[in-house]
NUZAMI-719370 format. One record per residue (C-alpha): x, z, y; residue in three letters. Coordinates in steps of 0.5 Angstrom, whole numbers, padded with zeros to 4 digits, always signed. Layout:
XZYALA
...
REM end
This chain:
+0226+0230+0167MET
+0220+0224+0167SER
+0220+0219+0173ILE
+0214+0223+0176ILE
+0218+0230+0176GLU
+0224+0227+0179GLU
+0220+0223+0185ILE
+0216+0230+0186LYS
+0223+0234+0187LYS
+0222+0232+0194LYS
+0218+0237+0198ARG
+0214+0232+0201GLU
+0211+0229+0195PHE
+0210+0235+0191SER
+0203+0236+0193GLY
+0201+0229+0191LEU
+0197+0227+0185PRO
+0201+0225+0179ASP
+0197+0218+0178SER
+0199+0216+0185ILE
+0206+0217+0184VAL
+0206+0214+0177GLU
+0203+0208+0180ARG
+0208+0207+0185VAL
+0214+0208+0180ALA
+0211+0202+0176ASP
+0210+0198+0182ILE
+0218+0200+0184LYS
+0220+0199+0177LYS
+0222+0206+0176ASP
+0227+0206+0182ASP
+0226+0213+0185VAL
+0229+0211+0192LYS
+0224+0205+0193GLU
+0219+0209+0190SER
+0220+0215+0195ARG
+0220+0210+0200ALA
+0214+0207+0199LEU
+0210+0214+0198LEU
+0214+0216+0205ARG
+0211+0210+0208LYS
+0204+0212+0207TYR
+0204+0219+0205PHE
+0210+0223+0207GLY
+0212+0220+0214VAL
+0207+0224+0217PHE
+0209+0231+0214LEU
+0214+0234+0219THR
+0216+0241+0218ASN
+0211+0244+0223ARG
+0206+0241+0219ILE
+0209+0244+0213PHE
+0209+0251+0216LYS
+0201+0250+0218GLY
+0202+0254+0224LYS
+0200+0250+0229LEU
+0193+0250+0232LEU
+0188+0244+0230ALA
+0189+0240+0236ASP
+0196+0241+0236GLU
+0196+0238+0228MET
+0192+0232+0231LEU
+0197+0231+0237ALA
+0203+0232+0231THR
+0200+0227+0226HIS
+0202+0220+0228MET
+0196+0216+0226SER
+0191+0221+0230SER
+0195+0223+0236LYS
+0193+0218+0241LYS
+0185+0219+0239ARG
+0181+0222+0244ASP
+0176+0225+0239TYR
+0170+0226+0243ALA
+0170+0219+0246GLU
+0172+0217+0239PHE
+0166+0220+0235TYR
+0161+0218+0241GLU
+0163+0211+0240LYS
+0162+0211+0233ILE
+0156+0215+0232PHE
+0152+0212+0239PHE
+0145+0210+0236GLU
+0147+0210+0229ILE
+0141+0215+0228GLY
+0141+0220+0222ASN
+0147+0222+0219VAL
+0146+0227+0213GLY
+0154+0228+0211SER
+0161+0225+0212VAL
+0165+0223+0207ILE
+0172+0222+0209ASP
+0177+0218+0204LEU
+0184+0219+0205GLY
+0183+0224+0211CYS
+0190+0226+0213GLY
+0189+0231+0218VAL
+0183+0228+0220ASN
+0179+0235+0218GLY
+0182+0238+0224PHE
+0178+0234+0228SER
+0171+0237+0225TYR
+0170+0241+0231ASN
+0169+0234+0235TYR
+0165+0231+0230LEU
+0160+0238+0230ARG
+0159+0237+0237LYS
+0157+0230+0236GLU
+0153+0231+0230LEU
+0151+0238+0229GLY
+0153+0242+0223ASN
+0154+0236+0219ILE
+0156+0236+0212ASN
+0163+0234+0211TYR
+0168+0233+0205ILE
+0175+0230+0205GLY
+0179+0227+0200ILE
+0186+0227+0201GLU
+0192+0226+0196ALA
+0197+0230+0200THR
+0196+0237+0197GLY
+0200+0241+0203GLN
+0195+0238+0208LEU
+0189+0240+0204VAL
+0191+0247+0203GLU
+0192+0247+0211HIS
+0186+0244+0213ILE
+0181+0248+0208ASN
+0185+0255+0211LYS
+0183+0252+0218TYR
+0175+0251+0216PHE
+0175+0258+0213SER
+0178+0261+0219SER
+0173+0258+0223GLU
+0167+0259+0219GLY
+0166+0252+0218PHE
+0162+0249+0211SER
+0166+0244+0210ALA
+0172+0242+0205LYS
+0177+0238+0203VAL
+0180+0236+0196ILE
+0186+0233+0193VAL
+0184+0226+0190GLY
+0187+0219+0188ASP
+0182+0214+0191LEU
+0184+0209+0185PHE
+0180+0214+0181ASN
+0174+0210+0183VAL
+0169+0214+0178GLU
+0171+0221+0181ASN
+0170+0218+0188VAL
+0163+0216+0186LEU
+0161+0222+0183LYS
+0163+0226+0190ILE
+0159+0221+0194LEU
+0153+0222+0189ARG
+0153+0229+0191LYS
+0153+0228+0198GLN
+0146+0229+0203LYS
+0144+0222+0205LYS
+0145+0219+0210GLU
+0152+0218+0208ARG
+0157+0216+0212VAL
+0164+0214+0209VAL
+0170+0214+0213PHE
+0176+0210+0211LEU
+0181+0211+0217PHE
+0187+0207+0217GLN
+0187+0207+0209VAL
+0186+0200+0208VAL
+0193+0198+0208ASP
+0195+0204+0204ALA
+0191+0201+0198LEU
+0193+0194+0199GLU
+0200+0196+0199SER
+0199+0199+0192LEU
+0194+0194+0189GLU
+0192+0187+0192ARG
+0185+0186+0194ASP
+0183+0193+0191PHE
+0180+0195+0198SER
+0174+0189+0197LYS
+0173+0192+0190LYS
+0173+0199+0192PHE
+0168+0198+0198ILE
+0164+0194+0194LEU
+0164+0200+0189GLU
+0163+0206+0194ILE
+0157+0202+0198SER
+0153+0203+0192LYS
+0153+0211+0194GLU
+0153+0211+0201CYS
+0149+0208+0207GLU
+0155+0206+0212LYS
+0162+0206+0212ILE
+0167+0206+0218VAL
+0173+0203+0218ILE
+0179+0204+0222SER
+0185+0199+0222LEU
+0191+0200+0227PRO
+0192+0194+0232ILE
+0199+0197+0234GLU
+0205+0200+0231SER
+0205+0208+0230LEU
+0209+0208+0236GLY
+0205+0204+0240GLY
+0211+0199+0242ARG
+0208+0193+0238LYS
+0201+0190+0237LYS
+0200+0187+0230PHE
+0199+0180+0230GLU
+0195+0180+0223VAL
+0187+0180+0224GLN
+0186+0182+0217ARG
+0181+0176+0217LYS
+0180+0177+0209TRP
+0177+0184+0210LEU
+0173+0181+0216ILE
+0170+0175+0212ASP
+0169+0180+0206PHE
+0165+0185+0210LEU
+0161+0179+0214GLU
+0159+0176+0207ASP
+0157+0182+0204ASN
+0154+0187+0209PHE
+0152+0188+0216LYS
+0158+0190+0221ILE
+0154+0194+0226GLU
+0160+0195+0231LYS
+0166+0192+0232ASP
+0171+0195+0238PHE
+0178+0197+0240GLU
+0180+0204+0242ILE
+0187+0207+0243ASN
+0191+0202+0238GLY
+0185+0202+0233GLU
+0180+0197+0231ARG
+0173+0200+0229ILE
+0168+0197+0224LEU
+0162+0201+0223VAL
+0159+0197+0217VAL
+0151+0198+0214ASP
+0153+0197+0207VAL
+0145+0197+0205LYS
+0144+0191+0209VAL
+0146+0185+0204LYS
+0148+0178+0207ASN
+0150+0175+0201LYS
+0151+0178+0194VAL
+0158+0176+0191PRO
REM end
């Protein structure tokens, strides 16, 4: 049995792309226990039995998921898109259960074109069932964000003006490859008009505020693009970035 097969014997990791599992195994020098611990931190920690069974309503799914339970999505999307202008499509990278908030997004933007990319196959299946049951023309696909060319192909097919969501994704990317976020943002900026980045400023339980300000990321964004909005809401810092306004070419 390969190291990938051994790691994926656990149900919570069975739906992950092999490429992600292989990357983590390389980082952890093929230690199965350590590899699973890292995967659980960013991909498996939110997959409770209730989510696995997929029998919760959309709002219950959002309330169960640790990264979304504190969000008031009506206020969240209103603050993000206030005075943003025309939006043709939303591409939600590393979307987690965020697809279950599509109805709130639709109330803010109308019947917006939405596509999510998520590594956890179980979530993708449940979200797409929800879209189908509600008659929404939206979808989520299984994907690995480290396959940048595939992400770019998807972005190229979407309707302009394209807004990319990176909600609580940066830390996960950095845990697997340092400074990958900078390269990733530069690449996807070629095929979208705006990027909305969410950064946690509290622990998942809300008991501890983080001291890390991620100055490296803010400096990078300010050097290369225009930060249109920068605000905090319910334990998150939100950055709305216009990637077509270049301050400095690296």
